[in-house]
N, C-alpha and C positions, 0 to 999 in steps of 0.2 A: 175424809183428807185422803189424799193420795201422794206417793212420792214416785218419781221417775228417777232413773240411774242407769248411766252407761256401762255396759258390762265391764269396760276397762277401768272403771272407777273415776273418770274424769269429772263429770259433773252429775250432781243431784237435782231435781226438782221436786219440791213440797208443796203440795197443793192443801189448804187449810181454810175452814171456815169459821173464823173467830166467831166465839159464842156470844159476843155482845153482852146483853143483860143477862143471858142463861147462866144459871149456877149449877153446881152439883151434877156436872156431865165431865166423863172422863175425856182425855184427848186421844184420838183414834186418827192413825195414820196409815193409809194403805201405800205400801211399798211395791211398785210395780217396774219390773224388768230388772230384778235384783236376783242372783242366785241366793240359794238358801243360806250359803256360808257367809257373803256379803251382809245378809238381812240380819243374820246372826251376830254379826260383828256391830253392826249399828245397835242392835236391840241391848247389847252386852254394855257399849259404850254409854247408852242411856241410862242404863241401871246402874253402872259403876258411879258416874258423875251426877245422877240427877236422883238420891235417894228418898226423896219427898215422894215419889210415885213408885207403885207396883208396876212393873213392865211385863207385859206378856205379849207374844209373838205367835202369830199363827200360821203354818205352813202355805195357805192360801186363803181365798176368802171365805171359805165355807168350812177349813180345817179348825179342829180343836187348837185350844190355847196352848202355847209353849211358854214357860216361866224363864225369863231372860236371865233372871240370876244364876240359872243353872245351865246357861248356854256356854259352853267353854269354847277356847280357841279352836280344839278338834272338829267341833260342830257335831258331835255325838251325843245321843240321849236326848237332847232337845228338839231334835227333828226327828224321832224315829218313829212317829206316826205317818209321815211321808215318805220314809224309806231314804236309805243312803244314796240310792242311784241318782236321783235328782238333785243332788247336792250343788252342783256346779252349774245347772240349768237354770236360765232365768224365769223368773215366776212371780206371782202376786202373793203378798204378804201382808199382813193385819198387825199393826203396832199399836197396842192399846196403853196408855198410861193413866192410871187410876191414882189419885191422891190418897196417901196413906192416913192422912187425918182430916177431920172434918174442916180445919183451917184452911186446907188446901184445896178444898172443893171448889170448882169455878174459877181456879186461877188460871192464868193467861201464860202460854209458853214465853220464858224469857229469850233473851239474846242468847244466852249461853247453850240452852235447850235448841233453838233453832241452829246454832252453828255447829253443835254436835250432830244434828240430823243431816247437815249438807256437807259435813267433812267427807272425804274419802274414807271407806271402811277400815283399812289397814293403817291408820295413821294415828299419831297421839298428839295431844294439844298442849301448848305451854303457854300459861298466863304471863301476860308482861305487864309492867306499870311505869310509871314515872315518864321519863325522858323518851324510853323505847317506845311506850304506849303512844305518845304524842309522835313520834317519827311515823310510826304504823299508821296512825289516822292521816298523816300529811301524804303519806306514800300512795294510800289507797285513795286518796283524792285526786292524785295525779294531776292537778290544776298546772303544775310548773313543768310538765314535759317528762318525757323518759329520763333524762339525764339529771334530774333535780337531786335525788337522792343517791347518787353514785360517787363513791370515793376510788381513789387510785393512789399505791404507792409501786415504787420501782428500785431496782438495784442493779449494779454492773456484776458481770460474771465473766472471769478471766480463766483460760483453761479450756480442756475439753470437755464437750457436752454431749452426754449419750441421750438424744431425743426421746427414745423409747422408755429408757429408764426415767427421765425428766417426768414424760406424762403418767408413768406407772405411779410414781411418786406421790403426784397430786392426786390422783384416783385413790391409792391408798389412803392418803390424807381424809378423804372424805368419808371412806368407810369407817375410821377412827373417831373421827370429829363431828358430832352431833349438830353443830352449829351450821356445817356445810351441807347437811340434810334437811334443813328446815326452810319453810317458805312462809308467806303470810297466808292467813285463813282465807281460804276461798269466799266465805260469807262475809269476809269484811269486819269478822270481830278482832278485838285488841288481843290477839294471841298468836303464837306462831305454831305451825304444823310440821310435826316431825315425820319425816319418812324413812323407810327402811334403806333406801339406795339413792344416790344422787349421781350424775355425772358431771365431772369438773371438764369445762371446755378448755383445752389446751391447744394453741396452735404455734406454728411456727412461722416467722416472717424473714425473707432475705433482706439484705442492706437495701438493694435496689427498690423494694417495695415498701420501705418503712420511713417516710417522713415522720420524725419522732412527734413534733408540735401537732400534726396532722393525725397521727395515730392516737395520740391522748383525747383528741376532740372526738375522733369517731368512735373511739371505745366509751367515751362517756355518753354520747348521743345514742348509741344503740340501747342504753338501759338494760332492764331485764324483765323478765315475765316474772314478776312478782310472786304469783300463786303456784309455782313451779319449783321444784327444789334445784338446787347448784345456781345460787345468787352468788357466784364467784367464778371468774374466768382469768386465764393466764395467758399471756403471750410471750413467747420468746423470740427476741429480734437480734438474728445473728450478728457478730461483728463482722467489719470489713476485712478482708484478707489482705494482709499486707505483704512487703517484701521477706522472702524466705518462709512463706507459711505463716508467719505470725500474724495473729488478728489484732488489729489496732483500729477503732478503738474495741474494748472488750464487748462480749455479748451482753445485753440487757434485757432483764425480766421486768414484765409489767404486770401487776396484779391489779385486777378491776374487781370491787365488790359492792354490794347494797349496803348502805349506810344503816339500816333498820336492823341489820343482824350484826355488825362488826364495827367497832372502834378501830382507830388507827393501831392502838396497842395491841388488840386482837389479832389485826392483821400480820403485824411482826411476830407475834407469837406462832402464827400458822406457817409463817415463812421459816422460822428456825425449825418446825416441826417437820418442814418438807426437806430441808437438808437434811435432817435425820434419816428419813426414809430414803432419800437418794443414795446416802453412803450406805443404807442396808440392802441396795440392789433394787429399790423401786418399791419395796414392801414394808411398812412400818409394822414391826412385829407388835403382837398384843391385839386386844379387843378394843371395844369402846374406849375412849378417854374419860377417866372418872377421877374428880368431880367434873361435869360440864354443866350446860345451861340448865338442864333437868334439876340437877342438884341445887343450882341458885335458885332457882323458882321454888323449889320445896323448902330451901332455907329462909327466902323471903315471907313464905306462908306462915312459918314457926315464929316470926318476929312479932313483939309486941309494939306498935307503932305510937304508944301513949307518950313516951318521952320525947319522940319527934315532932307530934301533934302539938305538944307544949312549948318545944323550942321554936317552930316555925309560927305559931301565934304571936311571938315575941319578936322574932327577927325578920318577918316580913317586911319589904320596903315601905314605908309609909306612903300615904297620898302626897302627892306635890314633888316627890324625888326626881331628881334630875336624871334623866336617863339616855338622853343621845349626845354623842360629841359633836353634833353640829347645829346650827340654829335651822328653825324652819324657814321655808320661803324658797327652796329650790324648786326649779320648774319640775313639772311631772315628765317624767322620763319612759320613752318607749323600750328602752333596753332591758333585756330580760337574761337571767343566767348569773352565774357567780364569777367575779374578777379577782384577780389576786395581785397584791403588790407585796415586794420584799425588801428588806433592808437589812443592815447587818451592822452590829457593834464589834470592832477589831476586838482579836485575843488581849492584846494590852489593856485597853479600856475595859472589857469584861473583867479581868482579873481586878483591876483598881476597883470598878463597882462591887465586886463580890466583897472585897476587903471592908471597903466603906460600908455596906450593909452589915457585915458581920459584927464591925464595931457596934452598931446600934442593935444588935440582938435580932436581926432579920436575915432573910435570905433574898436572892436576887427577884423570886417571883413577888415577896412583899412588896419591893420598890416598884416594880412593874404595875402591881395592883394600885398602889397608891398615885403612881403617875397617871394611870388612866383615870383615877377619880379627879385628879386634878384637870384633866381636859374635859369631862363632863361638867365639873362645875364651872369652868370657864365659859362652856356653850350656853349654860344656862343664862348667864349675863345678870344675875343677881349680886347682891352684896349680903355680908353677913353670913352666918351659919346655914349650910343646906346640907340635907342627905342626898346622896347620889347612890344608884343601884346599879349593877351589871352581873352579869352571869360569869361565876368562876367554874371552869371545868373541872370535874373530878372523877378519876377513874372508875370509881365504885368499888375497887377490888380492897379496901381496907375494911375487912370483915373477918370475923370468926369463923372462916369457912376454909377447909384444908386446900392447900395449893390455889388459893383464890387468885394470888398474883399471876399465875400462869393460866388463867381461865379466858380463852377466845370466846368472845362475844361482845355485846353492847351492854356493859353492866353501869356505866355512869352516865355522865351528859352534866351540862351547865346549870348549877344553882344559884339563886341569886343572892348576892352580897349587899349589904348597906353599909356605906361610911359616911361619917359626918365630917364635912371639911367645913373647918372654921379658919379664915386668914389669920386671925390673931393667934392662933395656937401654934405651938412649935411643930416642924416638921416630923420630928421624931414620934410624937404623939400619933400622926396620922400613919406613920409606917408600923407602929407597934398594934394600932386599930387594925390595920390590913391584916397582920399576921394573925391577930387573935380571933378576927371573925371567920377565917379560913379554918383555923384549928377548932373552934366552936362548932362549926357544922359539918367537920369531916365524919364524927361519929353518927350522924343522921344522913348522910349522904344516900345511903340505901333507901331511905323511907321517903318517897317524893311523889308527887302528883297524887293519884287516886289513891296510894296506900295511905298518906296521911290524912285524907278527907274522911276516910272510912270511919264511921262512929263520931266525927266532929261536926261542929257547926260551920263546915267551910274552911276551918284553919289548915293553911298549906301552903306551899309555895305560890306565890301570885302569878299572873300571867307571865308570860315571857319577857324578859328585858329586851332593850334595843341593841344590847352589844353583849360580848362575851369575851373573857380572856382565859387562855389556857397556857400553863406554863409545863411543856411536856417534857418527861424524862424517859426516854424511849429505852426499852429492854434492848441489850445488845447480844450479838451471839456470843456463846461462851468462848473462852478461849480454847478450851478442849475440842471445841466442835471445829473451830478454825484449823487446829492442827490436824485433825483427820482429813478436813477437806484438803489442806495444804499438802497432804500425804499422797493424794491422788491429783495433784497439780491444779487445784481449784482454788481461786481466790474469789471469797464473797464480800461485795461492798455493802455498806450499810444502807440500808432502805432509806429511800427519801418520799415525802408526800408529794403527790402532783395535783393537790388541789382537787375540788369539785363542788361540794355543797357546803352551804352556810344557813343553818337555822335562823339565827338571830339575823338581823341585816348586817350586821358588821362582827366577826370575830378575829381578834388578835391571838397570833399563836406565837409562842417564843421557845425556843430549845437552845442548848449550846452544842454546837457543831463539833466534827471531828478535830477542827483546828483550835478548838477552845473560845470561837467568836461565840456571841449571841446573837443568833439568826432570829429576825422578826418577819412574821407573815400576815398581812391582812388579807383577809377572804371576805368579799362584800358582795352583796346584793346590787347588781348593777341599775336595778329599777329605782334604788332609793340614794346610791353614793356614785359619784363620777370617780374614775382613776385618778385625778387630779387632786379630788378630794383627800381621798384615802391616802395619797401620798404625803399631803400635807399633815395628816394626823400622826403617820408614822415618822416624819421629819420632827415634829413637836416631841415625840416620845423619844427618838433618839438624843436630841438637844438636851433634854432633862436627863437623861442616863448619861451623857458626856459631862454635863456640868455640875450636877449635884455633887459627885465625888469631890469636886473643888473646893467645898465648902465644908472642911473638917469640924468646924466648931459646933457646939450645941445651940447656937443662937439663932440659927437659920428659921423662918417662920414659915408658914403655909404661904401667906401672904408673899413672901421673897421669892418662894418657888414659883407662884404664878406669875410673878414680875419678869421671870426670865423668858416668858413666852409673849412678852408686848409686841415683839416685831412680827409674830404669826396671826395672819389671818384665823378667824373661825369659820370654817366652812358650812355652805348651806346644804340642807338634807332635802330631797324630795319627799313629798308626803306619800303614805304607802298606797300602794295600787288599789283601785276601786274593787269592791268585792266582786264575786262571780256574778255571771248573768242572773236576771230577775226570774223568778218562776213564770214558766210559760207552758201553754196547753196547746199542741200541735197535731192535728189529724192527719193521719198516715193512711187510712184506708177507710172510705164511707161506709162500707159494709151494706149489709142488706136489711130492709125493714124488720124490726122486731128481733133481730140477731143480738147476741151478747155485746158488750162493751167491753172490749180489752184496752185497759190503760197500763202502758209500759213506763213504770217509775224511773226516770233517770236522774242519778246522783253522781257526784264525781267519784271516778274511779271503775263504774262499768265498762267491760270490754269494750273497746270501739269496734263498730260494725256489727256487734251481736243484734242489737234491735233491727237494724236496716235489713240483715240477711234473714232475721226472724219474720219481719212484715212482709218482705217480698215473695218470701219463700214458703210462708204458711197458706195452706189451702183450707178455706173455709170463709163462712159468711160474716164473721165478725167484724164489727167497726172496730177501728183500732187508733187510739190516740197516744200520744208521748207527752207525759207529765214530767217538765223538768222542775227540781225543787231542790233546796239545799237543806230542808228539815223534813218533818215527818207529819205536816198537816196539809190539808188542800186549802189553796187561797180560796177566800170565800166567792172570788169572782168565778171560780171553774166548779164550783159545787152542784151548780145548776145542770151542767152538762154531765157531769160524773153520777149525781145522785139523785137528780130529778128528772131524768130524761125518759123513764119508763122501759130502760134495758136493764137486764142484769149484768152487774158489774163484776169483773175479773181484774184483781190488781196482779201484775206482774212485776219482779224485781230481781235482777242477776246480780249474783254477788255483793257487795256493799249497799244495793239498792233493796236487798231482800228484807232486812229489819225494817227498813223505811215504808215498804209496800204493806207489810203485816202490820204496822202501828195505824197506817192510814185506812185500811181495812178494818182493823178493831174500831178505832172511832167512828167510821161509817156505820157499823153495826150497832153501836151504842146510840148513834144519833137518830137513825132511821128505824131500827128494830129490824132490819133485814139484813142478813149477814152475806157480803160479798165474798166470792172465792178469792184467796190470794195464792198465787203461785210464785214461787221463791227457789232460786237455783244457787248453786256455787257458782264458781268462775273458772272458766278453760277458756279455750280459743273462741272465736267469734263463731265457728260453724257448730262445736260443740254445744255452747249455750244456747244458738238459736235451735238445734234439735232438741234438746231438752226443754225449752218452752213450747215447743210445738207438740211434743208427746204428752206433756202436763195439760196444754190447753184441749187437746182431742179428748182426755180423760173427763174434764168437766164441761165438756160441751153441751147445752141445753137439750134435753131429750125430744128425738124427733128431727134434729137438725142433720 
């Protein structure tokens, strides 16, 4: 096996021949193009994270072994045989992984091991789970375009702005907050990679060049390079000069961020820290903020998920639960992206609703959940008792971790709630059921997705629901901080969400605004719901929220509440869009007779243009084909071309395609007895990935070619 690495740490390429049916053989990697310091960092990381192996590192292909357990950050002792003078020069190094127990002999490298090999040397990895894990996988696939997992908040700024101090404050925040130095794992693994440094992009725009709606769309459409740190950027739009030098309207700050790293609460917490840095002259005092996302990951690792698994085994929505607020039958739609519809319940009616709910022992959020359950039941079109299920968004910060409420990151997400709607039952019973369901799941909100399924027979939250409801209670700027800003003539408006992504097809959000009104916002997938349909759903919600408090008695039944919606139509919902393209095999270069067959594995998330640049720029006789697949198997129709053509097969996978290429190679070795080479790289720019593939391919080229 050999590994290629750019000296600047951008892209790795690991070449490996899966052992197939061979056992009792260590895993040996040849690291080419790495300095000794970088090779030691890779070896030390493997030794720390994969203690089932003894890890040895040789300074070059013929040098003696170096015990990676003794390789420190200073790079001394472990490389004394080669001399300190060459510590920074690229060279060749052998990395040997020997199982410590007979049970590990013949074991194949897992995805975590492959990810640790492909990650840049001077980084740390943070495992993720639950909603964040699902978002990372979806963001890596990239099927929805660059703006799919981008969120935005904005707020007004009145008074003077020192742009130099403004930009410095954001950069100081990046030095202190680990979440701003994180990015997606270049190997496509479900984890974050934490860097020592990141640059926050801060720009200033004049009023003449800032059409606000257009700016929001452009910033969302830009997306992010998810494998580079700095997945947040800030734009300051200056106010329009008015008479007498007064700026009207005020300046506006737009924060755009990647949703796989931050939720809206986390973004608002960062805005609060930014103001503290600005008041301190642009430099936030102190070092790294702790606790941070690393401490949260460690806290998760120490938790026992047995109680959560037992809860979800009972609380998971049953088969046949109503999930959609509309009836199937809508025409397939070509529209893509997210749409947003807003509505508002005035302050007086909101106060009336709050009092009505309190008299029944619930809050406004429980009323909203019950109202949404009525809409799901009505859309199902059946009679009698029926379970309905939807997601309820939790912040994930209700935990026994110090200062968790102020921790920026993506800690929570939508968790499924099931309510049983019975038209003959009192409405108060449905309200209490909604309240108790959320209270019951709150202690288990941290243990979702994969964490629950570990050690269980699949018990855990089911597949995502069709809709989600979130009732936000946003953190506000402390009055002491506002007073300090006011002393410098600065007024800070409350942040507002600008929309962006919706993971379920429809998410209903609610919060109480500064005027005391209940603000509703429905973010919907335009491929499933029309704006008119969503507007109708919000109208039904508002109608119930207005009229239910007009029935103060205890005799109102669920059926009576459903009757209040008789004049409204149930909207039609379009079916989900078809899955991605079917697997396909395309010949990129015919190659010479007898030359190797290079198969580039294409899965969603591979850097656009990397394979094209590699195929056109690589100088060699190899035949090249492109395999488009969504899983890790070679479709039967392609096996003859790949496995029975008489050529030596080399599988190549960049970024998220690396594990797929390795698994295809392993299965091919087990099926044919011949071990194809597999080239796996991390993810960089298209040119970087293409160069890494080309270097690695030259390292495994057939002798005499």
